[in-house]
Residue, then its C-alpha position, 0 to 999 in steps of 0.5 A: m561910813t562913806a561906803r555905807h552911805s553910797r550903798w544906801e543912796r544906790t538902793g534908794a535910787e533903785q526904789h525911787n526909779a521903780a516907784y516913778e515907773e509905776a506912777r508913770a504907767a498909771l498916769l499914762l493908762g489913766q490918760m488913755v482911758h480919759d482920751r478914749r472916754t471923751a472921744v466917744g462922748l461919755t461922762q465919767g459916770e456913764l463909763a463907770e456904770r458901763a464898766g461896773m465901777t463907781q464914778p470916784q473909782l474911775s476918776r481916781l484911775e484917770s488921774g493916775g491914782a489907781t492901777p486897775t486889774v486886767p479884768l477891770l481893763a477888759r471891762l473898760a475896753a468893752a465899755l469904751d467899745a475898744e480893743l484891749d491890747i497888752t503887749f511886751k516890747p523890748h527896750r530900745d537899747a536891747a536891740a543889739 
């Protein structure tokens, strides 16, 4: 029974880590949208209208409660007079 429990803990931890990383990415992305929006002096309503979404949708995105699609990110970038830059970077420990 102990071996089964160990395997359950390991599987649960992996699922937890994946969910944590997704939530972290959503929060970081939302913060970037918020920071740019406030830097250009737009309200949530103004940005939402420019990006073709509702203010509650934008609020949810900024708070990390929603993960936008790439087309929505492109609309947000255009509405924020910004360039959308999506990159893949190797992990720090993979440099060896």
